[in-house]
C-alpha positions in Angstrom: -30.5 7.1 0.6 -27.2 6.7 2.4 -23.9 8.3 1.1 -22.8 4.8 0.1 -25.9 4.1 -1.9 -25.9 7.6 -3.5 -22.2 7.1 -4.6 -23.0 3.7 -6.1 -26.0 5.1 -7.9 -23.9 8.1 -9.2 -21.1 5.8 -10.3 -23.5 3.7 -12.4 -24.6 6.8 -14.2 -21.1 8.3 -14.5 -19.8 5.2 -16.2 -21.6 6.4 -19.3 -19.5 9.5 -19.5 -17.0 9.8 -22.3 -14.2 10.6 -19.9 -13.8 10.1 -16.2 -13.9 13.3 -14.1 -11.0 13.4 -11.6 -11.2 15.7 -8.6 -7.8 16.9 -7.2 -7.5 18.5 -3.8 -4.6 21.0 -3.7 -3.0 19.8 -0.4 -0.6 22.2 1.4 -0.1 25.4 -0.6 3.5 25.8 0.7 4.6 22.4 -0.4 5.1 20.7 -3.8 1.5 19.9 -4.4 0.9 22.5 -7.1 4.2 21.6 -8.7 3.4 18.0 -9.2 -0.2 18.7 -10.2 0.8 21.3 -12.9 3.6 19.2 -14.3 1.2 16.2 -14.6 -1.6 18.2 -16.2 0.8 19.8 -18.7 1.0 16.5 -20.5 -1.5 16.6 -23.4 -2.3 12.9 -23.1 -3.8 13.4 -19.7 -6.7 15.4 -21.1 -7.3 12.6 -23.5 -7.9 10.2 -20.6 -9.8 12.3 -18.1 -11.3 15.7 -17.2 -9.3 17.1 -14.2 -10.8 19.5 -11.7 -8.4 21.0 -9.1 -10.0 22.2 -5.9 -7.8 25.0 -4.7 -7.0 28.6 -5.6 -6.3 30.1 -9.0 -4.3 32.8 -7.2 -2.1 30.1 -5.5 -1.8 28.2 -8.7 -0.6 31.4 -10.5 2.0 32.0 -7.7 3.5 28.5 -8.2 3.4 28.7 -12.0 5.5 31.9 -11.7 7.9 30.5 -9.1 8.5 27.4 -11.3 8.6 29.3 -14.6 5.6 27.2 -15.9 3.5 30.2 -17.0 2.8 28.7 -20.4 0.3 26.4 -18.6 -3.2 27.7 -17.8 -6.1 26.5 -15.8 -9.7 27.0 -16.9 -11.4 28.8 -14.0 -14.8 27.5 -13.1 -17.3 28.1 -10.3 -18.8 24.6 -10.0 -17.8 21.1 -11.3 -20.6 21.0 -13.8 -18.9 23.9 -15.7 -15.8 21.8 -16.3 -14.4 21.8 -19.9 -13.3 18.3 -20.9 -10.6 19.7 -23.1 -8.9 21.7 -20.3 -7.5 21.4 -16.8 -10.1 23.1 -14.6 -9.8 24.7 -11.2 -12.4 25.8 -8.6 -11.6 28.5 -6.1 -12.3 27.1 -2.6 -10.4 29.6 -0.4 -10.1 33.3 0.4 -8.1 35.3 -2.1 -6.2 36.9 0.7 -4.3 33.6 1.2 -0.6 34.0 1.5 1.9 31.5 0.1 5.1 30.9 2.1 7.0 28.3 0.3 8.6 25.6 2.5 6.9 26.8 5.7 4.1 25.2 7.7 1.4 27.7 8.6 -2.0 27.7 10.1 -3.4 29.5 7.0 -2.0 26.8 4.8 -3.6 24.1 6.9 -7.0 25.8 6.8 -6.7 26.1 3.0 -5.9 22.4 2.7 -9.0 21.5 4.6 -11.3 23.9 2.7 -10.2 22.4 -0.6 -10.6 18.9 0.6 -14.1 19.6 2.1 -15.4 21.0 -1.2 -13.9 18.1 -3.2 -15.6 15.6 -0.8 -18.9 17.4 -1.2 -18.7 17.1 -5.0 -17.7 13.4 -4.6 -20.8 12.7 -2.5 -23.0 14.4 -5.1 -21.5 12.5 -8.0 -19.9 15.6 -9.6 -16.6 13.8 -9.8 -15.8 10.1 -10.3 -12.6 9.8 -8.2 -10.5 11.9 -5.8 -6.7 12.4 -5.8 -5.4 14.2 -2.7 -2.2 16.2 -3.0 0.0 16.0 0.2 -1.2 17.8 3.3 0.8 18.7 6.5 -0.8 16.5 9.1 0.0 19.0 11.9 -1.2 22.4 10.5 -4.4 21.0 9.2 -5.6 20.0 12.6 -8.7 21.9 13.8 -12.1 21.4 15.3 -13.3 20.3 11.8 -10.3 18.1 11.0 -9.1 16.0 14.0 -7.6 13.0 12.2 -4.2 11.5 11.6 -4.5 12.0 7.8 -6.6 11.9 4.7 -7.5 8.2 5.0 -9.2 8.5 8.4 -11.0 11.7 7.5 -12.4 10.2 4.3 -13.5 7.1 6.1 -15.3 9.2 8.7 -17.0 11.3 6.1 -18.5 8.3 4.4 -19.1 6.3 7.6 -16.7 3.6 6.4 -15.2 1.4 9.1 -13.7 -1.2 6.8 -10.8 0.2 4.8 -7.1 -0.4 4.2 -4.3 1.9 3.3 -2.9 0.0 0.3 0.4 1.2 -1.2 0.6 0.3 -4.9 3.4 0.1 -7.4 4.4 -2.1 -10.3 6.5 -4.3 -8.0 4.2 -4.8 -5.0 1.0 -3.9 -3.2 1.3 -3.4 0.6 -1.5 -3.0 3.1 -1.2 -2.5 6.9 -3.3 -3.7 9.8 -2.4 -0.7 12.0 -1.8 2.6 10.2 -1.3 6.1 11.7 -0.9 5.2 15.4 2.1 5.5 17.8 4.4 2.5 17.8 3.7 1.9 21.5 0.1 1.2 20.7 0.7 -1.2 17.8 0.7 -4.5 19.6 -2.6 -3.9 21.4 -4.3 -3.2 18.1 -3.1 -6.3 16.4 -6.1 -8.6 16.9 -7.5 -11.6 15.1 -10.6 -9.6 14.0 -8.5 -6.7 12.6 -6.3 -9.0 10.6 -9.1 -11.0 9.1 -11.0 -7.8 8.3 -8.0 -6.3 6.4 -7.5 -9.6 4.5 -11.1 -9.5 3.4 -10.9 -6.0 2.2 -7.6 -6.5 0.3 -8.8 -9.8 -1.2 -12.0 -8.0 -2.5 -10.1 -5.0 -3.8 -7.6 -7.2 -5.7 -10.5 -9.0 -7.4 -12.7 -6.0 -8.0 -10.3 -3.1 -8.4 -7.3 -4.9 -10.0 -9.2 -7.9 -11.7 -6.9 -10.5 -10.1 -8.7 -13.9 -9.8 -8.0 -15.8 -6.6 -5.3 -13.4 -5.4 -2.4 -14.6 -3.1 -1.8 -12.5 0.0 1.4 -12.8 2.1 1.0 -11.9 5.8 4.0 -10.6 7.8 4.7 -11.4 11.4 4.8 -8.7 14.1 8.0 -9.7 15.9 11.6 -10.3 14.8 11.9 -13.7 13.0 8.0 -13.9 13.2 8.3 -14.6 16.9 10.7 -17.6 16.6 7.9 -20.0 17.7 7.1 -17.8 20.8 10.6 -17.1 21.9 10.4 -13.4 20.7 6.7 -12.8 21.3 3.5 -14.8 21.1 1.4 -12.5 18.8 2.2 -14.9 15.8 1.0 -18.0 17.7 -1.9 -16.5 19.5 -3.3 -14.0 17.0 -1.7 -13.9 13.5 -1.7 -17.6 12.7 -5.3 -18.2 13.9 -6.4 -15.1 11.8 -4.7 -16.5 8.7 -6.5 -19.9 9.3 -9.8 -18.1 9.6 -9.2 -16.2 6.4 -8.4 -19.5 4.6 -11.6 -21.0 5.9 -13.4 -18.1 4.1 -11.7 -18.9 0.9 -9.0 -16.3 1.0 -5.5 -17.4 -0.1 -3.5 -16.0 2.8 0.0 -17.3 3.6 2.4 -16.6 6.5 3.4 -15.2 8.9 6.7 -14.3 7.3 9.6 -12.6 9.0 9.5 -9.1 7.4 13.2 -8.7 6.9 13.8 -12.0 5.2 10.6 -11.7 3.2 11.6 -8.4 1.5 15.3 -9.1 1.5 14.9 -12.4 -0.4 12.6 -11.0 -2.9 9.7 -13.4 -1.9 7.3 -10.5 -2.3 7.2 -11.0 -6.1 5.4 -14.3 -5.6 2.3 -12.6 -4.1 -0.4 -10.3 -5.4 -0.4 -8.3 -2.1 1.3 -8.1 1.3 -0.4 -7.4 4.6 2.1 -5.8 7.1 1.2 -5.5 10.7 2.0 -1.8 11.1 2.9 1.3 9.1 6.7 1.4 8.9 7.0 -2.4 8.6 5.3 -2.2 5.2 6.0 1.3 4.0 9.7 1.4 4.5 10.5 -1.4 2.1 7.7 -0.1 -0.2 9.1 3.4 -0.4 12.7 2.1 -0.8 11.5 0.3 -3.9 8.9 2.6 -5.3 9.2 6.1 -3.7 9.1 8.0 -7.0 6.3 6.1 -8.5 4.3 4.6 -5.6 0.7 5.3 -5.0 -1.4 5.4 -1.8 -4.8 3.8 -2.5 -7.6 3.6 0.1 -9.1 0.2 -0.5 -12.6 -0.6 0.8 -14.2 2.9 0.4 -17.3 3.3 -1.8 -15.4 5.7 -4.0 -11.9 5.8 -5.5 -9.2 7.8 -3.7 -5.5 7.8 -4.5 -2.6 10.0 -3.6 1.1 10.2 -4.2 3.3 8.2 -1.8 5.4 11.2 -0.9 4.6 14.2 1.4 4.7 18.0 1.2 8.5 18.1 0.7 8.8 21.6 2.1 12.6 21.4 1.7 12.3 21.6 -2.1 9.1 23.6 -2.5 9.3 26.1 -5.4 12.7 24.9 -6.6 11.5 22.9 -9.6 13.0 19.7 -8.2 9.9 17.7 -7.5 9.2 14.8 -9.8 5.5 14.4 -10.8 5.8 10.6 -11.3 4.1 9.5 -8.2 1.2 12.0 -8.7 0.9 10.9 -12.3 0.7 7.3 -11.3 -2.0 8.2 -8.8 -4.1 9.6 -11.6 -3.5 6.6 -13.8 -4.4 4.2 -11.0 -7.6 6.1 -10.3 -8.6 5.8 -14.0 -7.7 2.1 -14.2 -9.7 1.2 -11.1 -12.7 3.1 -12.3 -12.6 1.1 -15.6 -11.9 -2.2 -13.7 -14.8 -1.7 -11.4 -17.1 -1.2 -14.4 -15.7 -4.3 -16.1 -16.0 -6.3 -12.9 -19.6 -5.3 -12.5 -20.4 -6.3 -16.1 -18.7 -9.7 -15.7 -20.4 -10.5 -12.5 -23.9 -9.1 -13.0 -25.5 -12.4 -14.2 -23.5 -15.2 -12.5 -24.4 -18.8 -13.3 -26.1 -20.9 -10.6 -23.9 -23.4 -8.7 -25.1 -27.0 -8.6 -24.0 -30.2 -6.8 -24.7 -33.6 -8.2 -25.7 -35.8 -5.3 -27.3 -39.3 -5.8 -29.1 -38.2 -8.9 -30.4 -35.0 -7.2 -29.3 -31.4 -8.2 -28.2 -29.3 -5.3 -27.4 -25.6 -5.7 -24.1 -25.6 -3.7 -21.3 -26.9 -5.8 -19.2 -24.5 -7.8 -18.5 -26.1 -11.2 -15.9 -23.4 -12.0 -13.9 -24.5 -9.0 -14.3 -28.2 -10.1 -13.0 -27.3 -13.6 -10.0 -25.5 -12.1 -9.1 -28.7 -10.2 -9.0 -30.9 -13.3 
């Protein structure tokens, strides 16, 4: 059985649990990870919705509690996920007790601790011990090692589960933004914008909107790469040669994709509210407007993976670590979204498990090819 099949099997079983079990990797111990985790888990309603398990260090958690004067909050220390108490916030020790916290500093020790917690959480995710994973922010530099040689969480998780088809989808109440090209240098972006890459991302986003967000026949806006979407070739030919043909191919597959739109005018005019999701060509093109609108409450969701992974839209914020200035809103929204998607997937599976056959009436003969639902929608 592959990892994908095992996860799907475990999810089918876990849907019968009273509450979803959420795994949380600690992120960088010198940043604001523990602050936003603790502030979120302090809210009593959270334990009514899920059973949280933090993969990290009770010692580090205690250090942050003291630094932030949050010592009234306590974790339930457990050795393995199966020992989790559904009435408490649980924590599993994944690192050496000799770990040293240096608030606001990037250190090799902190990077190694980030990886060790993530590795254990992923192991439990594969084994069905947890239903979803929320990753607190890591430092993408100090975590690099022989075991972790990736631009970020997204690429590492895709590699662990042998998933080539995924999209970094930024989610908020006002918009959902995916990108064709993620964590790569800007000089390499144009060469990675291909027809196949665009169509693949549109397929994943379309499927995620239907399955994870229960949006029927979603509308997806596609941005251009060049200023003014190329001005009909005057400012670049990527729109004419690559993006427009990709949009047409997606339409041929039944995906409602529209564009390409000039990015500045699209966001500036507010046209983004007319669409269920937006596909930007590269990282900053999509994430700058997203974070300007939703920095405090935005969520990073990795669409297309066989499991649910979310994270807050912000980073480690070393500059305010330990100062009780970090808002937990984005982390809390990450937890809420993970729960919502878990429930939506269960509902989607229930709604689609026994689909009606499709028939076509042709000269008195019955042909199993016409979709009566589509015909009804056209009336």
